[in-house]
N, C-alpha and C positions, 0 to 999 in steps of 0.2 A: 654507077656509084659516084656520088658527089664528093667534093674535096673533104667536107667535114664528116660525112658518114663513113668514109674509109678509115677514119681515125679510131672508130669503135667507141667503146665505153671507157671514159677517162676519169681517173681519180685525181683530184687536185689536193695534193698533200699540203696541209697547213697547220699552224699551231705548234704541235710538238712539245718537247720538254726543255728546250734551251732557254737561256736568259732573254732571247729575242722572240719569245712566243707571241707577244702582243703585236709586234711588227709583222711577224709571219702571218698572223690571222688577217691583218689588213691587206697584205700582199695577196694572200690566197683568195680572199673574197673578191678582190678586184679581178683577178685572173678568172675565177669561176664565172662571174657575171659576164665577162667579156667573151669567154668561150661559149657559154650558153646563148648569148646574143648572136653568135656566129653560127648557131645551129649544132654545136658539138654536144654529144651526150655526156656532159661533165657533171661530176658529183663531188661534194666536199668530203674530205677524209682527214680526221685529226688523229694522228698516231698516239697522242696522249690519252685519248678517250676510247679508241677502238683498237683491238688486236690486229696486228699486221697480217695475220693469216686470213682475215676477211677480204683482203685484196684479191687473193686467189679464189676464195670461196664465192665471192660475188662476181668473179670472172671479168675483172677489169683488163682492158687491152693495153692501156698506156697509163703512165703517171706523169703529171706535171708537178715537179717538186718546187713548192713555194715555201719550203722550210728554210729557216736561217739559223746559223750557229751549229753547235754540236748536236749530234744525233740526227741531223738532217742535211747538213752541208759538208760534213767531214768524211764522207765515204761510208758511214754506218748504214744509212738508209739505202744508199746505192748498192751496197753489198746484199741487203735483204732483197731488193728488187731483182738483182742478178740471180739470186737463189730461186726466186719465184718465177723468173723468166718473163717479167713484165718490163717492156721498154720504158725508159724514163728520160726526162729532159735533163740537160746539163752534162757536166763532166762525169767520167766514170769513177770507179772506186779510188784508184791511186791518185789521179789528178785532183779529185775532191779533197782527199786527205792531205796532199801536199799544199794545196792552196789554202786550206784552213790553218795550216801551221806557218805562221809568218816567218819564223826563223828558217825552216826548211826551204820555204819559197826563196828567201834571200840567198841561201847557199847555192841554190840552182841558178838563180839569176847571176850571181857573182861568177860562178863557173862558166857561164855562157857569155860573160863580158857585158852584161846589162847593168846600167847604173842604178844603184839603190843606196840609201843612206847607211853609213857605218853603224854598227850595233854591237852590243855586249850583253850576253846573258847575265841575269842577276840571280842572286841567292842571298840567304841570310848572312853568309860569310863574305859577301862582296866588299871590296875596298871602295867605299863610296867616293872618296876623294880621287882615287885613280880613275874611276868611271867618269867623273865630272871633268877631270883633266884631259882624258883621252877624247871624249866626245864634245866637250865644251858645254857651256851653259848659255841659254836654256837648252834642255834636251827633253826628249819624249820618253815616257815609260808606258809600256803596253803589255797586256796579256797576249801570249802567243796564239791563243786559240779562240778568241772572241771577235765578234763583228759589231756593227752598229756603233762603233766608237766606245763601247762599254769598257770601263776601267782604264781608259787612256787619260794621261795627265801630262801637261807641260810643266816641267820643273825649272824654276828660275834660280833657286838657291840650293847650295850643297846640303844644308840642314833639312831640306824638304825631300831629299831623294829617297831616303829609307822609308819615309811615310808613304810616298807614292808607290814604292815597291809593294808595301803591305796592302795598300788599297787595290792595286792590280791583282795581287795574290788572292783576293776574295773571289775573283772570277776564274782564276786559272793557276795551276801549279807551276806553269812555265811563264816566266816574265822576262822581258828584256828592255834595255834602254837603247834608244835610237837617236842618232844625230838629228838635231832640229834644222830643217831647211826653211829659211826665211824667204818667202816668195808667194807665188800664186798657186792656189790649190785647184787641181784639174782632175777630171775623171774621164776615162775612155771606155765606152761600151763596145763590146765585140760580139758580133752575131754571125753565126755560120750561114752564109748565103750560097746556095748551090753546094759546091764541094770545097769551098774555102772560107776562112774567117775574114770578115770585113770589119774594120774599125769605123764606128759611127762618129759623127761630129763630136768634138770635145765639148765638155761642159765645164765652165769656170764657176767655182763656188766662192761666194763672198759672205762669210759668216761674221756675226758680231764679235768684235775683239779678236778676229782670226781664230776663233775657237769653234771648229766644226765638231762639236760633241753630240751626245745622244739627244739632248734637248734641242739644240739648234738644228740638228739633222731632221728631226721628225715633227717638232711642235712649234718652233719659232716662226713668227711671221716676218722677222727681220732678216733672215738668211736669204740672200739673193743668188740666183742662178743665171748665168749668161750662156746661151747657146743660140747662135755661134759664140765661141769663146772670146773672140776679139783679138786673139794673138796672131802673129805673122803666119801667113799661109804655109810657107816653107817649113817653119818651126812646127806648126801643127802636124804637117805631114810626117815629119821626122818622129815626133812623139807617138803618133798613131802607129808607125812602123815598129817602134820599140814595144808598144803595147801588144801588137799582134805577135811579135816574136816571144814576148814574155808569156803569152797565152799558149803558144805552141810548145815551148820548151817544158812547160808544166804538164803538157798532155791534155789541155782542156778541150772541150768540144761543146757544140750547141750554142752557148752564150756565156758571157762573163763580163766583169767590169774591172778595169785596172785603175787604181788610185795613184795619182802622180803629183809631185811638187815641182814647180818651175822656179829655180833659185833666182832671186832678184839680182844678186850681185853679178852673175855672169851668164844668165839665161840657160843654164844647164838643167835638164829634166831628170828627176829621180823617181823610180818606181817604188811605191810604198807597199802595196799588197794587191793580190788578185782575189776578187770576190766571185766564187764559182756559182753562187746562186744569189744574184743581186736582188735588192728590194724591188717590188712592183706595186708600191703604194701610190697614192695620188701625188706624192711629193718625190717619188723616186727618180733617179737620174737616167736609167736606161730608157724608160718611156719618153723622157724629155729629148734625149739624143735621137731616138727613133723618129719622133715627130719632125725634127729638123731634117731628117733624111727622107721624109715623106711617108713614113709608116705610122699609121695611127695605132692606138693602144690595142684594139681588138685584133688587128692584123699582126701586130707584134706577138701577141699571145699565141696566135694560130701558127705563125712561123716557127716559134720556139717549140711548140708541141709537135710540129711536123719533123723536128730533128730528133725526137725521142728514139733511143736505141739501147742496145746492150753492149757491154764490153765483149761478151762472148757470142755475139750474134752469128758469126760464121759457124761456130761449133753447134749452135742450135739449128742451123739451116734456115 
């Protein structure tokens, strides 16, 4: 039996119902073609169009989750696949749910002594002046359960804070304000290699006006990416070690990507969030880091697929 034939019939889950549907379709089509080119019996599967029961009816052996956002990255799809007994890529139910919730992620990191920017949950009754005085201006307003930088806004003036809260609230019922870290934007891809997670080379992101928003992330030709990152080797090693610990304490597995800010004033690194199902488009950062590590896109997709498993694999035998 060859390496690819042993993987069986594979569903590449893409699209879905979240606000990140379009990006997920781009990720999924890239993964699908790469796996097929490697000889994997891979097929597209869009949960928005097809009932999930067909995964069992059509006897899929594994699932590569290329869904982003809610209903795909937040433990929901993982729970369905657990119920169906179909091994899947990426983190399990709890780790996916925790990673999708930026506030819960922060609470765990803080408890584990990992550096993350200060934050305050927001509501209609928030004392906006107190929020600004506590975190300082500018600050960042974010939906707690969205990815791809959707609904995120940098706020420079107190009178704009409530407006940013309402904008973020269009994406999520849970919104928070976060301390703005002025410095370099970095990301660290983590890939399970053998029995342990390995941090891939850091990618430095240089976005127009230092705004790595949805447009600059996926469509701008002006956003630049540096890999190698160009930062001091010892500092990069320290940041990678923090990223791996951040991955482990959330219970992640398979692969993920940690977003990080390196403060210009003192060179301190802060963890922003963990992406449990990162993008796999032609502009995505995990494939970029993997290439620097000597892993091409097709091999990366195959390595991730080979980590597919279930939370309850022991109970299933």
